[in-house]
C-alpha positions as CSV (number, residue, x, y, z in Angstrom):
1,M,38.1,43.1,11.4
2,R,41.6,44.5,11.6
3,A,43.3,43.4,14.8
4,G,43.6,46.3,17.2
5,D,41.0,48.6,15.7
6,G,38.7,48.2,18.8
7,A,41.4,47.7,21.4
8,D,41.1,51.2,22.9
9,A,37.5,50.5,23.8
10,L,38.4,47.3,25.6
11,R,41.0,48.8,27.9
12,R,38.5,50.2,30.2
13,D,35.7,48.1,31.7
14,P,33.1,49.4,31.3
15,P,34.2,51.6,28.3
16,V,33.6,55.4,28.4
17,V,30.6,56.3,26.3
18,A,29.9,59.8,24.9
19,A,26.5,60.5,23.3
20,V,26.6,63.0,20.4
21,V,23.3,64.7,19.5
22,V,23.0,67.3,16.7
23,T,20.1,69.8,16.7
24,C,18.7,72.8,14.9
25,N,15.6,74.7,16.0
26,R,13.8,71.6,17.4
27,R,13.9,72.4,21.1
28,Q,11.0,70.2,22.2
29,L,12.2,67.1,20.2
30,L,15.7,67.6,21.6
31,L,14.5,67.8,25.2
32,E,12.5,64.6,24.7
33,A,15.6,62.9,23.2
34,L,17.8,64.0,26.0
35,E,15.3,62.8,28.6
36,A,15.5,59.3,27.0
37,V,19.3,59.4,26.8
38,H,19.7,60.3,30.4
39,A,17.1,57.7,31.4
40,Q,19.2,54.9,30.0
41,G,20.6,52.3,32.3
42,P,23.5,52.6,32.1
43,A,23.5,56.2,31.0
44,P,26.3,57.6,28.8
45,D,29.3,59.0,30.7
46,A,29.0,62.2,28.7
47,V,26.4,63.8,26.5
48,I,27.4,66.3,23.9
49,V,24.9,68.5,22.1
50,V,25.9,70.4,19.0
51,D,23.5,73.2,18.4
52,N,23.5,74.4,14.7
53,A,22.8,78.1,15.4
54,S,19.2,77.5,16.7
55,T,17.0,80.6,17.2
56,D,14.2,78.9,19.2
57,G,15.9,79.0,22.7
58,T,17.4,75.5,22.3
59,A,20.7,76.4,24.1
60,E,18.9,78.1,27.0
61,A,16.6,75.1,27.4
62,V,19.5,72.6,27.5
63,R,21.3,74.7,30.1
64,R,18.3,74.9,32.2
65,H,17.1,71.3,32.1
66,Y,20.4,69.5,31.5
67,P,23.3,71.5,33.0
68,S,25.7,68.6,32.8
69,V,25.4,68.4,29.0
70,R,28.4,69.6,27.0
71,L,26.8,72.2,24.8
72,A,28.6,73.4,21.6
73,C,26.8,76.4,20.0
74,L,27.9,76.9,16.4
75,T,27.5,80.4,14.8
76,R,25.9,79.0,11.7
77,N,24.0,76.0,10.6
78,T,26.5,73.4,9.3
79,G,23.8,70.8,8.7
80,G,23.8,67.3,10.2
81,A,27.1,66.5,8.5
82,G,29.0,69.5,10.1
83,G,27.3,69.0,13.4
84,F,28.3,65.3,13.6
85,A,31.8,66.1,12.5
86,Y,32.1,68.7,15.2
87,G,30.5,66.5,17.8
88,T,32.7,63.6,16.9
89,A,35.8,65.7,17.3
90,L,34.6,66.8,20.7
91,A,34.0,63.2,21.8
92,L,37.5,62.2,20.6
93,A,38.9,65.1,22.5
94,S,37.2,63.9,25.7
95,D,38.9,60.6,25.2
96,A,35.7,58.6,24.9
97,D,36.0,54.9,24.0
98,L,32.6,54.7,22.3
99,I,30.5,57.3,20.6
100,W,26.7,57.0,20.5
101,F,25.3,59.1,17.6
102,M,21.8,60.3,17.2
103,D,19.7,63.0,15.6
104,D,17.6,65.3,17.8
105,D,14.4,63.5,16.8
106,T,15.7,60.2,18.0
107,V,14.2,58.7,21.2
108,P,16.0,55.6,22.3
109,R,13.7,53.1,24.1
110,P,14.7,52.1,27.7
111,G,17.6,49.6,27.5
112,A,18.7,50.7,24.0
113,L,22.2,51.5,25.1
114,R,22.6,48.5,27.3
115,A,21.6,46.2,24.4
116,L,24.2,47.9,22.1
117,L,26.9,47.4,24.7
118,A,25.9,43.8,25.4
119,A,26.0,43.0,21.7
120,R,29.6,44.3,21.5
121,E,30.6,42.1,24.5
122,R,28.9,39.0,23.0
123,Y,30.4,39.3,19.5
124,P,33.0,36.5,19.4
125,A,35.3,37.8,16.7
126,G,36.6,40.9,18.4
127,P,34.9,44.3,19.1
128,P,32.8,45.5,16.1
129,A,33.5,49.0,14.7
130,L,29.8,49.9,14.8
131,V,26.5,48.5,16.4
132,A,23.2,50.0,15.2
133,S,19.8,50.0,16.8
134,R,16.6,48.9,15.2
135,V,14.7,52.1,14.2
136,I,10.9,52.4,14.3
137,W,8.5,55.2,13.6
138,T,6.1,56.5,16.2
139,D,3.5,53.8,15.4
140,G,5.9,51.0,15.9
141,R,6.5,50.2,12.2
142,E,10.1,49.7,11.0
143,H,11.3,53.2,9.7
144,P,12.2,52.8,6.0
145,M,14.4,55.9,6.2
146,N,16.8,54.3,8.7
147,T,17.0,50.6,7.6
148,P,20.7,49.6,7.9
149,R,22.0,48.0,4.7
150,R,22.7,44.4,5.2
151,K,26.2,43.3,4.3
152,P,25.7,41.9,0.8
153,F,28.7,39.6,0.7
154,A,28.7,38.4,4.3
155,S,30.3,35.0,4.7
156,R,28.6,32.2,6.6
157,A,31.2,32.7,9.4
158,E,30.3,36.4,9.7
159,R,26.6,35.6,9.8
160,L,27.1,33.0,12.5
161,A,29.3,35.3,14.6
162,A,26.7,38.1,14.4
163,A,23.9,35.6,15.3
164,T,25.9,34.7,18.4
165,A,25.5,38.3,19.5
166,G,21.9,38.4,18.6
167,C,22.7,40.6,15.6
168,L,22.9,40.8,11.8
169,P,26.0,41.9,9.8
170,I,25.5,45.3,8.1
171,R,27.4,47.4,5.6
172,S,26.1,50.9,6.6
173,A,23.7,52.7,9.0
174,S,22.2,56.1,9.7
175,F,22.9,58.6,12.5
176,V,19.9,57.3,14.4
177,S,21.3,55.5,17.4
178,I,24.6,53.9,16.3
179,L,27.4,53.0,18.8
180,V,30.8,53.6,17.1
181,D,34.2,52.6,18.3
182,A,36.2,55.8,18.8
183,A,39.4,54.0,17.8
184,A,37.9,53.3,14.4
185,C,37.0,57.0,14.1
186,R,40.6,57.9,14.8
187,R,41.8,55.5,12.1
188,R,39.2,56.3,9.4
189,G,38.4,60.0,10.1
190,L,35.3,62.1,11.0
191,P,32.1,62.5,9.1
192,R,32.6,64.8,6.1
193,A,31.3,68.2,7.2
194,D,30.9,69.6,3.7
195,Y,28.1,67.1,2.8
196,F,25.8,69.4,4.9
197,L,22.9,66.9,4.7
198,W,22.0,63.6,3.0
199,N,24.5,60.7,2.6
200,D,26.8,62.0,5.3
201,D,26.0,59.0,7.5
202,F,26.1,56.6,4.5
203,E,29.5,57.8,3.5
204,F,30.8,57.8,7.1
205,T,29.6,54.4,8.1
206,T,30.6,52.7,4.8
207,R,34.1,54.2,5.1
208,L,34.2,53.1,8.8
209,L,33.0,49.6,8.0
210,R,35.0,48.8,4.9
211,G,36.8,45.6,5.9
212,Q,35.4,46.0,9.5
213,T,32.5,44.6,11.4
214,G,29.1,46.3,11.6
215,L,26.1,44.9,13.4
216,L,22.4,45.5,13.6
217,C,21.1,44.8,17.1
218,P,17.3,44.2,17.0
219,A,17.2,44.2,20.8
220,S,18.2,47.9,20.9
221,V,15.2,50.0,19.7
222,A,15.0,53.8,18.9
223,V,12.0,55.8,17.7
224,H,12.7,58.2,14.9
225,K,10.1,60.9,15.3
226,T,10.1,62.2,11.8
227,A,7.1,64.4,10.8
228,A,5.9,61.7,8.3
229,F,6.5,58.0,7.7
230,G,8.5,57.5,4.6
231,S,11.9,56.8,3.0
232,T,14.4,59.1,1.4
233,D,12.7,58.8,-2.0
234,T,9.8,60.9,-0.7
235,D,9.6,64.1,-2.7
236,P,12.6,66.1,-1.5
237,G,12.2,69.4,-3.4
238,E,15.4,71.5,-3.7
239,R,17.2,69.3,-1.1
240,F,17.5,66.7,-3.9
241,F,20.6,68.7,-4.8
242,Y,22.4,67.4,-1.8
243,E,21.4,63.8,-2.5
244,V,22.8,64.0,-6.0
245,R,26.0,66.0,-5.3
246,N,26.9,64.0,-2.2
247,K,26.3,60.6,-3.8
248,I,28.5,61.6,-6.7
249,W,31.2,62.8,-4.3
250,M,31.0,59.5,-2.5
251,F,31.2,57.4,-5.7
252,R,34.2,59.4,-6.8
253,D,36.0,58.6,-3.5
254,P,37.7,55.2,-3.4
255,S,37.6,54.9,0.4
256,P,34.0,54.0,1.4
257,L,33.2,51.4,-1.2
258,A,35.0,48.7,-3.1
259,P,34.6,48.8,-6.9
260,V,31.9,46.0,-7.0
261,E,30.0,47.8,-4.3
262,R,30.1,51.1,-6.1
263,A,28.6,49.4,-9.1
264,V,25.8,47.8,-7.0
265,Y,25.0,51.0,-5.1
266,A,25.1,53.2,-8.2
267,G,22.5,51.0,-9.7
268,S,20.3,51.1,-6.7
269,T,20.8,54.9,-6.5
270,L,19.6,55.4,-10.1
271,R,16.5,53.3,-9.4
272,R,15.8,55.3,-6.3
273,W,16.1,58.6,-8.2
274,A,13.7,57.2,-10.8
275,R,11.1,56.5,-8.1
276,T,11.6,59.9,-6.7
277,F,10.9,61.5,-10.0
278,A,7.9,59.2,-10.6
279,R,6.3,60.2,-7.3
280,S,7.2,63.9,-7.4
281,R,4.6,66.6,-7.9
282,D,7.3,69.2,-8.8
283,R,9.6,67.5,-11.4
284,R,10.8,70.9,-12.6
285,T,12.4,71.6,-9.2
286,L,13.8,68.0,-9.1
287,G,15.2,68.4,-12.6
288,S,16.9,71.6,-11.7
289,S,18.3,70.1,-8.5
290,L,19.5,67.1,-10.4
291,A,21.4,69.2,-12.9
292,R,23.0,71.4,-10.2
293,G,23.9,68.3,-8.1
294,I,25.6,66.6,-11.1
295,A,27.5,69.7,-11.9
296,A,28.7,70.2,-8.3
297,G,29.4,66.6,-7.7
298,T,31.6,66.2,-10.8
299,R,33.4,69.6,-10.7
300,T,34.1,69.9,-7.0
301,R,35.2,67.8,-4.1
302,P,34.3,68.1,-0.4
303,R,36.4,70.8,1.4
304,P,38.5,69.6,4.4
305,N,36.7,69.4,7.7
306,E,38.9,71.9,9.4
307,E,38.1,74.5,6.7
308,V,34.3,74.0,7.0
309,L,34.2,73.9,10.7
310,A,36.5,76.9,11.2
311,E,33.7,79.0,9.7
312,A,31.1,77.7,12.2
313,G,32.3,78.8,15.6
314,P,34.8,78.2,18.3
315,P,37.7,75.8,17.7
316,V,37.4,72.3,19.0
317,P,39.9,71.3,21.8
318,E,42.7,68.9,21.2
319,R,42.3,65.3,22.3
320,G,42.6,64.9,26.0
321,D,41.4,68.4,26.9
322,A,38.1,67.0,28.2
323,R,37.7,70.0,30.5
324,R,37.1,72.2,27.5
325,A,35.2,69.7,25.2
326,G,31.9,71.5,25.2
327,G,30.2,73.8,27.7
328,H,28.8,77.2,26.9
329,E,29.8,79.7,24.3
330,G,33.3,81.0,24.8
331,D,34.2,77.9,26.8
332,H,36.2,76.3,24.0
333,G,39.9,76.5,23.5
334,G,42.9,74.8,21.9
335,E,43.3,74.1,18.2
336,L,40.8,72.6,15.8
337,V,41.0,68.8,15.8
338,P,41.8,67.7,12.3
339,P,39.4,65.2,10.8
340,G,42.0,62.4,10.9
341,E,44.1,61.3,8.0
342,L,42.1,58.7,6.0
343,V,44.0,55.5,5.5
344,D,44.2,54.0,2.0
345,V,41.6,51.3,2.6
346,R,42.4,49.6,-0.6
347,R,46.1,49.3,0.4
348,E,45.1,48.1,3.8
349,Q,42.8,45.4,2.3
350,D,45.6,44.3,0.0
351,H,48.0,44.0,2.9
352,R,45.5,41.9,4.8
353,G,44.5,39.8,1.8
354,G,40.9,40.8,2.2
355,A,38.3,41.4,-0.5
356,G,37.4,44.9,0.6
357,Q,33.7,44.1,0.9
């Protein structure tokens, strides 16, 4: 990894951890997730909940049961992408060293956070940019929707270093219990809010991990309480539009993936889309979504985060204004935190002599 990327998280011992949970109209699942988060030993230093304009009493329930949570109530649903972009900006404003991301249907098992922190400490080659939990479904099976992608070109040295920490090297992960170095977020930028849903976590984590270290920590376990067991190629209906548009957006962006990786992942994407069509009972809807997604993905690009988030609610405080990083509606102040200027990862790799994989 690049020297110094994780230095901020090592200056304080233990590092300050902020959990970021994004929710929309799933009050009971959120409360179960928050119970599990607060029961961790150690628990996060701060818990930020981004409520995507819920109408089921979510905000009131959070205030009643967890008054210490920093609650950001958005005025419209920005999707998981917008919620995590907003929550990440809040965490950076609070000066967190590490950010623990999770969806509202994620229930970390006891000791999940401790295992992630321990893996960071044991890794011998400097602090990793990201450590991911092993994700299971409610019956204990590995959840296919959240299987981190192993790093395809990991060297023997990388594999041995990861094994020393009880981990495996990975290239990407999902927003279901990942512990991210805040310094890496400041360098590489926030999640892209305009993705709305699908591939926002894939884009963010591949961008974060290009040339950096990512680990899968099997000792850290989280339950993803989706309604059904299955992968992302389960019949998506009209939401297939976001899969297609966002994947094209991502492949057009040189930051997340190296050229060889783009070719590999494009091939796997086409195979997944073919499986999706083969299993679908409504191919007309999928075909329409595919056409619209291709048109949007090739003719447009994601809007800047500050533009997307400015439409969603109160501005995010500037970094260091932890007092105003969350709370109830009307509690926010300051200016919108910009998403962070993305470095030219290709130039950075050339400067370091790395392969960019």
